[in-house]
C-alpha positions as CSV (number, residue, x, y, z in Angstrom):
1,M,-53.7,-125.8,111.2
2,H,-57.4,-126.3,110.4
3,Y,-56.4,-128.0,107.2
4,K,-54.4,-130.6,109.1
5,I,-57.2,-131.4,111.5
6,F,-59.6,-131.8,108.5
7,V,-57.2,-134.2,106.7
8,L,-56.8,-136.2,109.9
9,A,-60.5,-136.5,110.4
10,I,-60.9,-137.8,106.9
11,L,-58.1,-140.4,107.3
12,F,-59.5,-141.5,110.6
13,S,-63.0,-142.0,109.2
14,A,-61.6,-143.9,106.2
15,C,-59.7,-146.2,108.5
16,Q,-62.8,-147.0,110.5
17,E,-64.7,-148.0,107.4
18,S,-62.0,-150.4,106.3
19,D,-61.9,-151.9,109.8
20,N,-65.6,-152.5,109.7
21,S,-65.4,-154.2,106.4
22,L,-62.5,-156.4,107.6
23,S,-64.4,-157.5,110.7
24,N,-67.1,-159.0,108.6
25,K,-64.9,-161.6,107.0
26,S,-67.6,-163.3,104.9
27,P,-69.7,-160.9,102.9
28,D,-71.7,-163.9,101.5
29,N,-73.0,-164.7,105.0
30,K,-74.4,-161.2,105.4
31,S,-76.1,-161.2,102.1
32,S,-77.5,-164.7,102.6
33,T,-79.0,-163.7,106.0
34,V,-80.5,-160.6,104.4
35,K,-81.9,-162.7,101.6
36,S,-83.4,-165.3,104.0
37,Q,-84.9,-162.6,106.1
38,S,-86.5,-160.8,103.1
39,R,-87.9,-164.2,101.9
40,Q,-89.4,-164.8,105.3
41,D,-90.8,-161.3,105.4
42,K,-92.4,-161.9,102.0
43,I,-93.9,-165.2,103.1
44,Q,-95.3,-163.6,106.2
45,E,-96.7,-160.7,104.1
46,N,-98.4,-163.1,101.7
47,K,-99.9,-165.0,104.6
48,F,-101.2,-161.8,106.1
49,E,-102.7,-160.7,102.8
50,K,-104.4,-164.0,102.3
51,D,-105.8,-163.9,105.8
52,S,-107.0,-160.4,105.5
53,I,-108.6,-161.1,102.1
54,T,-110.5,-164.1,103.5
55,N,-111.5,-162.2,106.6
56,L,-112.7,-159.3,104.4
57,S,-114.7,-161.6,102.2
58,Q,-116.3,-163.3,105.2
59,Y,-117.0,-159.8,106.7
60,K,-118.7,-158.7,103.5
61,K,-120.8,-161.8,103.3
62,T,-122.1,-161.5,106.9
63,N,-122.7,-157.8,106.5
64,L,-124.6,-158.2,103.3
65,I,-126.9,-160.7,104.9
66,T,-127.6,-158.5,107.9
67,V,-128.1,-155.4,105.6
68,K,-130.6,-157.4,103.5
69,K,-132.4,-158.6,106.6
70,N,-132.6,-155.0,108.0
71,N,-133.9,-153.6,104.7
72,S,-136.7,-156.1,104.5
73,L,-137.7,-155.4,108.1
74,E,-137.6,-151.7,107.7
75,S,-139.5,-151.6,104.5
76,R,-142.7,-152.7,106.1
77,P,-143.2,-149.7,108.4
78,I,-142.2,-147.3,105.6
79,S,-144.9,-148.6,103.3
80,T,-147.5,-148.3,106.0
81,T,-146.3,-144.8,106.9
82,S,-146.4,-143.8,103.3
83,K,-150.0,-145.0,103.0
84,K,-150.9,-143.0,106.1
85,S,-149.1,-139.9,104.7
86,M,-150.9,-140.3,101.4
87,K,-154.2,-140.5,103.2
88,E,-153.3,-137.4,105.2
89,N,-152.3,-135.5,102.1
90,A,-155.5,-136.5,100.4
91,S,-157.6,-135.3,103.3
92,K,-155.6,-132.0,103.5
93,T,-156.1,-131.5,99.8
94,Q,-159.8,-132.1,100.2
95,E,-159.9,-129.6,103.0
96,L,-158.1,-127.0,101.0
97,N,-160.4,-127.6,98.0
98,N,-163.4,-127.1,100.3
99,E,-161.9,-123.9,101.7
100,Y,-161.1,-122.7,98.2
101,Q,-164.7,-123.4,97.1
102,Q,-166.1,-121.5,100.0
103,K,-163.8,-118.5,99.2
104,K,-164.8,-118.6,95.5
105,E,-168.4,-118.5,96.5
106,K,-167.8,-115.5,98.7
107,W,-165.8,-113.7,96.0
108,N,-168.5,-114.5,93.4
109,A,-171.2,-113.1,95.7
110,F,-169.3,-110.0,96.5
111,Y,-168.0,-109.1,93.0
112,S,-171.1,-110.1,91.2
113,E,-173.2,-107.7,93.2
114,D,-170.8,-104.7,92.9
115,S,-171.4,-103.0,89.5
116,T,-168.0,-101.2,89.6
117,W,-166.0,-104.5,89.8
118,L,-168.3,-106.1,87.2
119,E,-167.7,-103.2,84.8
120,L,-163.9,-103.5,85.3
121,Y,-164.1,-107.3,84.6
122,K,-166.3,-106.8,81.4
123,T,-163.9,-104.1,80.1
124,S,-160.9,-106.3,80.7
125,E,-162.6,-109.3,79.0
126,E,-163.7,-107.3,76.0
127,S,-160.3,-105.7,75.4
128,F,-158.5,-109.1,75.8
129,I,-160.8,-110.8,73.3
130,K,-160.6,-108.0,70.8
131,G,-156.8,-108.0,71.1
132,W,-156.6,-111.7,70.3
133,E,-159.2,-111.5,67.5
134,N,-157.0,-108.9,65.9
135,E,-153.9,-111.0,66.4
136,F,-155.6,-114.0,64.8
137,K,-156.6,-111.9,61.8
138,K,-153.0,-110.5,61.4
139,N,-151.2,-113.7,62.1
140,P,-153.3,-116.9,61.6
141,N,-150.2,-119.1,62.1
142,V,-150.4,-118.3,65.8
143,L,-153.6,-120.4,66.1
144,S,-151.6,-123.6,65.8
145,T,-149.7,-122.8,69.0
146,I,-152.6,-121.6,71.2
147,N,-155.1,-123.5,73.2
148,K,-157.8,-122.7,75.8
149,P,-155.6,-123.1,79.0
150,F,-152.9,-120.9,77.5
151,L,-155.4,-118.1,76.8
152,V,-156.8,-118.4,80.3
153,Q,-153.3,-118.1,81.7
154,L,-152.6,-115.0,79.6
155,F,-155.8,-113.4,80.8
156,C,-154.9,-114.2,84.4
157,R,-151.4,-112.6,83.9
158,R,-153.0,-109.5,82.4
159,M,-155.3,-109.2,85.3
160,E,-152.4,-109.6,87.7
161,K,-150.6,-106.7,86.1
162,I,-153.7,-104.4,86.3
163,F,-155.2,-105.5,89.6
164,F,-152.1,-106.6,91.6
165,N,-153.6,-105.3,94.9
166,S,-156.7,-107.4,94.5
167,P,-155.8,-111.1,94.2
168,S,-159.4,-112.2,95.0
169,F,-160.7,-110.1,92.1
170,I,-158.0,-111.6,89.8
171,Q,-159.1,-115.1,90.8
172,F,-162.8,-114.2,90.4
173,S,-162.1,-112.7,86.9
174,T,-160.1,-115.7,85.8
175,D,-162.7,-118.2,86.9
176,R,-165.5,-116.1,85.3
177,F,-163.4,-115.8,82.1
178,K,-163.0,-119.6,81.8
179,S,-166.8,-120.1,81.5
180,S,-167.8,-116.8,79.8
181,D,-169.8,-116.8,76.7
182,A,-167.5,-114.3,74.9
183,F,-164.5,-116.6,75.5
184,S,-166.5,-119.7,74.2
185,R,-167.5,-117.7,71.1
186,L,-163.8,-116.8,70.5
187,Q,-162.9,-120.4,70.9
188,T,-165.5,-121.7,68.5
189,N,-165.0,-118.9,65.9
190,W,-161.2,-119.5,65.7
191,K,-161.4,-123.2,66.5
192,I,-159.1,-123.0,69.5
193,P,-158.6,-126.5,71.0
194,D,-159.3,-127.2,74.7
């Protein structure tokens, strides 16, 4: 029974499709109307694209002009503010240098008067210089890679490892080492560049 209903449904749908095709007597009419509509759509799309391209180009031109005007106007305050900030930075740097000089004077006065701290500095300086003299004797090729600031930096690092709880003494020692007679003798004896 189900089989018969299924066959009838297929026959009925087939008959409807043939009736629809017969009702449109001229298939050329349908295809020509479709073709003319698609041509009109393409023409309208082309016009739309052309209009949008011209609008876009006009938009870009006007925006570029306003952006350039805005940049030129904004650049003036930036340059004056940068000059002000440079002056402020210079004054802050000057203040920091003054504070640092005052601290250095205090450290120099304190550590120069204390014989224990001076003895610690002298021992550190002597051992550092002896160590480098021995290194230069063993390996003279090292001299070509060493200069005065490098040795001062190494001395500072050595002092940091030993006196890590006393940063003011480390700075005092480093400053004193830069201008010490023993270091200048090492520099002249081994011809270490500045």
